[in-house]
C-alpha positions as CSV (number, residue, x, y, z in Angstrom):
1,X,40.3,52.7,6.9
2,X,40.8,49.2,7.9
3,X,39.1,46.3,6.2
4,X,36.9,44.0,8.2
5,X,37.3,40.3,7.8
6,X,34.0,39.3,9.2
7,X,32.7,35.9,8.3
8,X,29.0,35.5,8.0
9,X,27.7,32.2,9.2
10,X,24.7,31.0,7.4
11,X,22.3,28.8,9.3
12,X,20.7,26.1,7.4
13,X,17.6,24.3,8.4
14,X,16.2,21.2,7.0
15,X,12.5,21.5,6.3
16,X,10.6,18.3,6.8
17,X,7.9,17.5,4.4
18,X,5.0,15.8,6.0
19,X,2.6,13.6,4.1
20,X,-0.9,14.5,4.8
21,X,-2.7,11.3,5.9
22,X,-6.2,10.8,4.9
23,X,-8.3,9.1,7.5
24,X,-10.7,6.5,6.0
25,X,-13.9,5.2,7.6
26,X,-13.5,1.6,6.6
27,X,-16.8,0.6,8.1
28,X,-18.9,3.1,6.2
29,X,-21.2,1.7,3.4
30,X,-20.0,4.7,1.3
31,X,-16.4,3.5,1.5
32,X,-16.0,2.1,-2.0
33,X,-14.0,2.9,-5.1
34,X,-13.2,4.9,-7.0
35,X,-11.3,7.2,-4.6
36,X,-9.8,10.6,-5.3
37,X,-6.3,9.3,-4.6
38,X,-3.4,7.6,-6.3
39,X,-4.0,4.2,-7.9
40,X,-1.9,1.3,-9.0
41,X,-2.3,-2.3,-10.0
42,X,-0.4,-5.5,-9.2
43,X,-0.4,-8.3,-11.8
44,X,-1.4,-11.6,-10.3
45,X,-2.1,-13.5,-13.5
46,X,0.6,-16.2,-12.7
47,X,-1.3,-17.3,-9.5
48,X,-4.1,-19.8,-9.2
49,X,-7.6,-19.0,-7.9
50,X,-6.8,-21.0,-4.8
51,X,-3.6,-19.0,-4.1
52,X,-5.6,-15.8,-4.5
53,X,-8.5,-17.0,-2.3
54,X,-6.0,-17.7,0.5
55,X,-4.1,-14.5,-0.1
56,X,-7.3,-12.4,0.2
57,X,-8.5,-14.3,3.2
58,X,-12.0,-15.2,4.4
59,X,-14.3,-12.2,3.8
60,X,-11.2,-10.2,2.7
61,X,-9.6,-10.4,6.1
62,X,-6.0,-10.2,4.8
63,X,-6.7,-7.4,2.4
64,X,-8.6,-5.5,5.2
65,X,-5.6,-6.0,7.5
66,X,-3.1,-4.6,4.9
67,X,-5.4,-1.7,4.0
68,X,-5.9,-0.6,7.6
69,X,-2.4,-1.2,8.8
70,X,-1.0,0.9,5.9
71,X,-3.8,3.5,6.1
72,X,-4.6,3.3,2.4
73,X,-8.0,3.7,0.8
74,X,-8.7,0.3,-0.7
75,X,-7.4,-3.0,-2.1
76,X,-9.5,-5.1,-4.5
77,X,-8.9,-8.2,-6.6
78,X,-10.2,-7.6,-10.1
79,X,-10.5,-11.3,-10.9
80,X,-11.5,-11.0,-14.6
81,X,-8.3,-8.9,-15.2
82,X,-6.0,-10.8,-12.9
83,X,-4.9,-7.7,-11.1
84,X,-5.0,-6.4,-7.6
85,X,-6.1,-2.7,-7.5
86,X,-4.7,-0.5,-4.9
87,X,-6.0,3.0,-4.0
88,X,-4.0,5.2,-1.6
89,X,-0.9,7.4,-1.3
90,X,1.6,6.3,-3.9
91,X,4.5,6.5,-1.4
92,X,2.9,3.5,0.3
93,X,2.5,1.3,-2.8
94,X,5.8,-0.6,-2.5
95,X,5.1,-1.5,1.2
96,X,1.5,-2.6,0.3
97,X,2.7,-4.7,-2.6
98,X,5.3,-6.3,-0.4
99,X,2.7,-7.1,2.2
100,X,0.4,-8.7,-0.4
101,X,3.4,-10.6,-1.8
102,X,4.1,-12.1,1.6
103,X,0.5,-13.5,1.7
104,X,0.9,-14.8,-1.9
105,X,4.2,-16.5,-0.9
106,X,2.6,-18.0,2.2
107,X,-0.4,-19.2,0.3
108,X,1.7,-20.8,-2.5
109,X,3.9,-22.5,0.1
110,X,0.9,-23.8,2.0
111,X,-0.6,-25.3,-1.1
112,X,2.6,-26.9,-2.3
113,X,3.5,-28.5,1.1
114,X,0.1,-29.8,2.2
115,X,-0.6,-33.5,2.2
């Protein structure tokens, strides 16, 4: 009997994990916290009320834009605790915080350089 030197080639496949995206109806009167999703807070205690007003935008325009662009559930400034509450998928939190920080930086710069 002769020995066989067969090599078995193993095929590997990379399985992609897909995040399930929740679609939110931002215009619904029922769209309000709390949500059954991940949650985090961003400390904004070192910023003035004026900076926060500009950061949030008129009628929440900037927060709404960030919320919808990133398809997260909700962003809310809890003024008495000096935090911004963020509801959504946790893998998006860093991006959302960076977007908020850009508005904070712009607002701070605007206040510091005006007249």
